[in-house]
Structure formats: C-alpha cells, structure tokens
N, CA, C and O atoms as a GROMACS GRO file, in nm:
protein
  272
    1MET      N    1   0.386  -3.103   1.910
    1MET     CA    2   0.443  -2.992   1.835
    1MET      C    3   0.350  -2.872   1.848
    1MET      O    4   0.229  -2.884   1.833
    2THR      N    5   0.408  -2.757   1.875
    2THR     CA    6   0.329  -2.635   1.891
    2THR      C    7   0.278  -2.585   1.756
    2THR      O    8   0.328  -2.625   1.650
    3THR      N    9   0.179  -2.499   1.763
    3THR     CA   10   0.126  -2.439   1.640
    3THR      C   11   0.234  -2.362   1.566
    3THR      O   12   0.243  -2.368   1.444
    4GLN      N   13   0.318  -2.288   1.641
    4GLN     CA   14   0.424  -2.211   1.576
    4GLN      C   15   0.523  -2.304   1.507
    4GLN      O   16   0.567  -2.276   1.396
    5ALA      N   17   0.559  -2.414   1.571
    5ALA     CA   18   0.653  -2.509   1.510
    5ALA      C   19   0.592  -2.569   1.383
    5ALA      O   20   0.662  -2.585   1.283
    6ARG      N   21   0.463  -2.602   1.387
    6ARG     CA   22   0.397  -2.656   1.267
    6ARG      C   23   0.391  -2.550   1.158
    6ARG      O   24   0.410  -2.580   1.040
    7LEU      N   25   0.366  -2.424   1.197
    7LEU     CA   26   0.361  -2.314   1.100
    7LEU      C   27   0.498  -2.297   1.034
    7LEU      O   28   0.506  -2.283   0.912
    8ILE      N   29   0.604  -2.298   1.112
    8ILE     CA   30   0.738  -2.282   1.056
    8ILE      C   31   0.769  -2.397   0.961
    8ILE      O   32   0.828  -2.376   0.854
    9GLU      N   33   0.731  -2.518   0.998
    9GLU     CA   34   0.752  -2.632   0.909
    9GLU      C   35   0.674  -2.614   0.779
    9GLU      O   36   0.726  -2.644   0.671
   10TYR      N   37   0.551  -2.566   0.789
   10TYR     CA   38   0.469  -2.540   0.670
   10TYR      C   39   0.535  -2.433   0.582
   10TYR      O   40   0.542  -2.448   0.461
   11LEU      N   41   0.582  -2.326   0.644
   11LEU     CA   42   0.645  -2.218   0.568
   11LEU      C   43   0.768  -2.267   0.493
   11LEU      O   44   0.793  -2.226   0.380
   12GLU      N   45   0.846  -2.353   0.557
   12GLU     CA   46   0.967  -2.405   0.493
   12GLU      C   47   0.934  -2.506   0.382
   12GLU      O   48   0.984  -2.495   0.270
   13LYS      N   49   0.850  -2.602   0.415
   13LYS     CA   50   0.826  -2.714   0.323
   13LYS      C   51   0.726  -2.682   0.213
   13LYS      O   52   0.748  -2.717   0.097
   14GLU      N   53   0.618  -2.618   0.249
   14GLU     CA   54   0.511  -2.594   0.152
   14GLU      C   55   0.525  -2.461   0.077
   14GLU      O   56   0.488  -2.451  -0.040
   15MET      N   57   0.578  -2.361   0.145
   15MET     CA   58   0.587  -2.229   0.081
   15MET      C   59   0.728  -2.198   0.033
   15MET      O   60   0.750  -2.101  -0.039
   16GLY      N   61   0.824  -2.281   0.073
   16GLY     CA   62   0.961  -2.265   0.024
   16GLY      C   63   1.037  -2.147   0.082
   16GLY      O   64   1.131  -2.098   0.019
   17LEU      N   65   0.997  -2.100   0.199
   17LEU     CA   66   1.069  -1.987   0.260
   17LEU      C   67   1.198  -2.035   0.324
   17LEU      O   68   1.205  -2.147   0.377
   18SER      N   69   1.298  -1.952   0.320
   18SER     CA   70   1.427  -1.988   0.378
   18SER      C   71   1.423  -1.975   0.530
   18SER      O   72   1.339  -1.904   0.586
   19GLU      N   73   1.515  -2.043   0.595
   19GLU     CA   74   1.527  -2.032   0.740
   19GLU      C   75   1.558  -1.889   0.781
   19GLU      O   76   1.509  -1.841   0.884
   20ASP      N   77   1.640  -1.819   0.701
   20ASP     CA   78   1.675  -1.680   0.732
   20ASP      C   79   1.553  -1.589   0.727
   20ASP      O   80   1.536  -1.503   0.813
   21ALA      N   81   1.468  -1.608   0.627
   21ALA     CA   82   1.347  -1.526   0.615
   21ALA      C   83   1.255  -1.549   0.734
   21ALA      O   84   1.199  -1.455   0.790
   22ILE      N   85   1.240  -1.675   0.771
   22ILE     CA   86   1.154  -1.708   0.884
   22ILE      C   87   1.214  -1.654   1.014
   22ILE      O   88   1.140  -1.602   1.098
   23ALA      N   89   1.345  -1.665   1.030
   23ALA     CA   90   1.411  -1.614   1.150
   23ALA      C   91   1.391  -1.463   1.164
   23ALA      O   92   1.367  -1.413   1.274
   24LEU      N   93   1.400  -1.390   1.053
   24LEU     CA   94   1.376  -1.246   1.056
   24LEU      C   95   1.235  -1.217   1.104
   24LEU      O   96   1.214  -1.132   1.191
   25ALA      N   97   1.137  -1.287   1.049
   25ALA     CA   98   0.998  -1.265   1.087
   25ALA      C   99   0.974  -1.302   1.233
   25ALA      O  100   0.899  -1.234   1.302
   26VAL      N  101   1.036  -1.409   1.280
   26VAL     CA  102   1.020  -1.450   1.420
   26VAL      C  103   1.075  -1.340   1.511
   26VAL      O  104   1.013  -1.306   1.612
   27ARG      N  105   1.191  -1.285   1.476
   27ARG     CA  106   1.247  -1.176   1.557
   27ARG      C  107   1.154  -1.055   1.558
   27ARG      O  108   1.134  -0.993   1.662
   28GLN      N  109   1.097  -1.022   1.444
   28GLN     CA  110   1.009  -0.905   1.435
   28GLN      C  111   0.878  -0.929   1.509
   28GLN      O  112   0.822  -0.835   1.567
   29ALA      N  113   0.829  -1.052   1.508
   29ALA     CA  114   0.703  -1.083   1.577
   29ALA      C  115   0.723  -1.080   1.728
   29ALA      O  116   0.629  -1.057   1.804
   30GLY      N  117   0.846  -1.104   1.772
   30GLY     CA  118   0.879  -1.098   1.914
   30GLY      C  119   0.796  -1.192   1.998
   30GLY      O  120   0.785  -1.311   1.967
   31ALA      N  121   0.740  -1.139   2.103
   31ALA     CA  122   0.664  -1.219   2.199
   31ALA      C  123   0.524  -1.255   2.148
   31ALA      O  124   0.448  -1.322   2.217
   32LEU      N  125   0.491  -1.211   2.029
   32LEU     CA  126   0.359  -1.238   1.973
   32LEU      C  127   0.373  -1.326   1.849
   32LEU      O  128   0.368  -1.276   1.737
   33PRO      N  129   0.390  -1.458   1.868
   33PRO     CA  130   0.413  -1.546   1.754
   33PRO      C  131   0.298  -1.548   1.654
   33PRO      O  132   0.317  -1.589   1.539
   34ASN      N  133   0.179  -1.505   1.695
   34ASN     CA  134   0.067  -1.500   1.602
   34ASN      C  135   0.089  -1.395   1.493
   34ASN      O  136   0.020  -1.395   1.392
   35LEU      N  137   0.184  -1.306   1.515
   35LEU     CA  138   0.212  -1.202   1.416
   35LEU      C  139   0.314  -1.246   1.311
   35LEU      O  140   0.350  -1.168   1.223
   36LEU      N  141   0.361  -1.369   1.321
   36LEU     CA  142   0.462  -1.419   1.227
   36LEU      C  143   0.420  -1.401   1.081
   36LEU      O  144   0.498  -1.348   1.002
   37PRO      N  145   0.299  -1.442   1.041
   37PRO     CA  146   0.260  -1.422   0.900
   37PRO      C  147   0.257  -1.275   0.859
   37PRO      O  148   0.295  -1.241   0.746
   38ILE      N  149   0.213  -1.189   0.949
   38ILE     CA  150   0.210  -1.045   0.919
   38ILE      C  151   0.351  -0.991   0.901
   38ILE      O  152   0.375  -0.910   0.811
   39ALA      N  153   0.443  -1.034   0.986
   39ALA     CA  154   0.582  -0.989   0.973
   39ALA      C  155   0.641  -1.034   0.840
   39ALA      O  156   0.714  -0.959   0.776
   40LEU      N  157   0.611  -1.156   0.798
   40LEU     CA  158   0.661  -1.205   0.668
   40LEU      C  159   0.610  -1.115   0.555
   40LEU      O  160   0.685  -1.080   0.464
   41TRP      N  161   0.482  -1.080   0.562
   41TRP     CA  162   0.422  -0.996   0.457
   41TRP      C  163   0.477  -0.854   0.464
   41TRP      O  164   0.509  -0.793   0.362
   42LYS      N  165   0.488  -0.801   0.586
   42LYS     CA  166   0.535  -0.663   0.605
   42LYS      C  167   0.673  -0.641   0.544
   42LYS      O  168   0.700  -0.535   0.488
   43TYR      N  169   0.759  -0.740   0.556
   43TYR     CA  170   0.895  -0.728   0.504
   43TYR      C  171   0.910  -0.779   0.362
   43TYR      O  172   1.021  -0.797   0.313
   44GLY      N  173   0.797  -0.803   0.296
   44GLY     CA  174   0.800  -0.842   0.155
   44GLY      C  175   0.851  -0.983   0.130
   44GLY      O  176   0.896  -1.014   0.020
   45LEU      N  177   0.845  -1.068   0.232
   45LEU     CA  178   0.894  -1.205   0.218
   45LEU      C  179   0.788  -1.298   0.161
   45LEU      O  180   0.819  -1.407   0.113
   46ILE      N  181   0.662  -1.254   0.168
   46ILE     CA  182   0.551  -1.328   0.106
   46ILE      C  183   0.456  -1.227   0.043
   46ILE      O  184   0.457  -1.109   0.079
   47THR      N  185   0.376  -1.274  -0.050
   47THR     CA  186   0.276  -1.189  -0.115
   47THR      C  187   0.147  -1.189  -0.033
   47THR      O  188   0.131  -1.268   0.060
   48ALA      N  189   0.055  -1.100  -0.070
   48ALA     CA  190  -0.076  -1.097  -0.004
   48ALA      C  191  -0.149  -1.230  -0.026
   48ALA      O  192  -0.219  -1.278   0.063
   49GLU      N  193  -0.134  -1.288  -0.144
   49GLU     CA  194  -0.198  -1.418  -0.172
   49GLU      C  195  -0.140  -1.526  -0.082
   49GLU      O  196  -0.214  -1.610  -0.030
   50GLN      N  197  -0.010  -1.525  -0.063
   50GLN     CA  198   0.053  -1.624   0.027
   50GLN      C  199   0.008  -1.601   0.171
   50GLN      O  200  -0.010  -1.697   0.246
   51LEU      N  201  -0.009  -1.476   0.209
   51LEU     CA  202  -0.058  -1.445   0.343
   51LEU      C  203  -0.197  -1.507   0.362
   51LEU      O  204  -0.225  -1.566   0.467
   52ASP      N  205  -0.283  -1.494   0.263
   52ASP     CA  206  -0.415  -1.556   0.269
   52ASP      C  207  -0.404  -1.708   0.282
   52ASP      O  208  -0.479  -1.769   0.358
   53GLN      N  209  -0.312  -1.769   0.207
   53GLN     CA  210  -0.293  -1.913   0.215
   53GLN      C  211  -0.250  -1.954   0.356
   53GLN      O  212  -0.297  -2.056   0.408
   54ILE      N  213  -0.163  -1.876   0.416
   54ILE     CA  214  -0.117  -1.907   0.552
   54ILE      C  215  -0.233  -1.897   0.650
   54ILE      O  216  -0.249  -1.983   0.736
   55PHE      N  217  -0.315  -1.792   0.637
   55PHE     CA  218  -0.431  -1.779   0.726
   55PHE      C  219  -0.528  -1.895   0.707
   55PHE      O  220  -0.582  -1.947   0.804
   56ASP      N  221  -0.549  -1.936   0.582
   56ASP     CA  222  -0.635  -2.052   0.556
   56ASP      C  223  -0.578  -2.177   0.623
   56ASP      O  224  -0.652  -2.254   0.684
   57TRP      N  225  -0.447  -2.195   0.613
   57TRP     CA  226  -0.382  -2.310   0.675
   57TRP      C  227  -0.398  -2.306   0.827
   57TRP      O  228  -0.424  -2.408   0.891
   58LEU      N  229  -0.381  -2.186   0.885
   58LEU     CA  230  -0.394  -2.172   1.029
   58LEU      C  231  -0.536  -2.201   1.078
   58LEU      O  232  -0.555  -2.253   1.188
   59GLU      N  233  -0.635  -2.168   0.996
   59GLU     CA  234  -0.775  -2.190   1.035
   59GLU      C  235  -0.818  -2.336   1.019
   59GLU      O  236  -0.913  -2.380   1.083
   60ALA      N  237  -0.749  -2.411   0.934
   60ALA     CA  238  -0.785  -2.551   0.909
   60ALA      C  239  -0.746  -2.636   1.030
   60ALA      O  240  -0.645  -2.610   1.095
   61PRO      N  241  -0.826  -2.738   1.059
   61PRO     CA  242  -0.789  -2.830   1.168
   61PRO      C  243  -0.652  -2.892   1.140
   61PRO      O  244  -0.624  -2.936   1.029
   62GLN      N  245  -0.569  -2.896   1.243
   62GLN     CA  246  -0.435  -2.951   1.231
   62GLN      C  247  -0.432  -3.091   1.290
   62GLN      O  248  -0.508  -3.121   1.382
   63PRO      N  249  -0.345  -3.177   1.239
   63PRO     CA  250  -0.332  -3.310   1.297
   63PRO      C  251  -0.302  -3.302   1.446
   63PRO      O  252  -0.219  -3.223   1.490
   64GLY      N  253  -0.370  -3.384   1.522
   64GLY     CA  254  -0.348  -3.387   1.666
   64GLY      C  255  -0.436  -3.292   1.745
   64GLY      O  256  -0.436  -3.294   1.868
   65GLN      N  257  -0.512  -3.207   1.675
   65GLN     CA  258  -0.604  -3.118   1.747
   65GLN      C  259  -0.727  -3.197   1.785
   65GLN      O  260  -0.783  -3.271   1.704
   66ASN      N  261  -0.768  -3.181   1.908
   66ASN     CA  262  -0.889  -3.247   1.956
   66ASN      C  263  -0.994  -3.142   1.983
   66ASN      O  264  -0.972  -3.046   2.057
   67PHE      N  265  -1.110  -3.161   1.922
   67PHE     CA  266  -1.221  -3.070   1.945
   67PHE      C  267  -1.324  -3.142   2.028
   67PHE      O  268  -1.372  -3.249   1.991
   68VAL      N  269  -1.358  -3.083   2.140
   68VAL     CA  270  -1.454  -3.147   2.231
   68VAL      C  271  -1.584  -3.070   2.228
   68VAL      O  272  -1.679  -3.107   2.297
   0.00000   0.00000   0.00000
C-alpha cells in the first residue's frame, strides 16, 4: 500500500473525513500528493491542529516500512 493510500485510509478512519472532502483535496493537490494535507487545510476541511496531527502521523514509522 502506498503512503498516499495509507494517508487516505487514516483521514477516513481516524479523522472522520468524507470521501468527497478527500477527493476535493486530491484534485487540488494534483500531481503532488504530498500537498494533500495542505489542500485539506486550505479549503477549511481540517483545522490547523488536525494538520499538525496529520504531519505527526506522516513522520511516524508506518507498518511495512523497512529502515536499513
């Protein structure tokens, strides 16, 4: 599973965002999926605190990541 797919799953399950809200942000982020959290915040779909939570989640080791 890609990082973006895991992020979308996190946004839906843990943050309670709707598929429509996420789809809007994905469209706005375009070819730069790393901008997804910023797009969510820019359009008022998440708060600044939630944005921080997302960045914390992104920085945390994810299941299946191998560090050598």
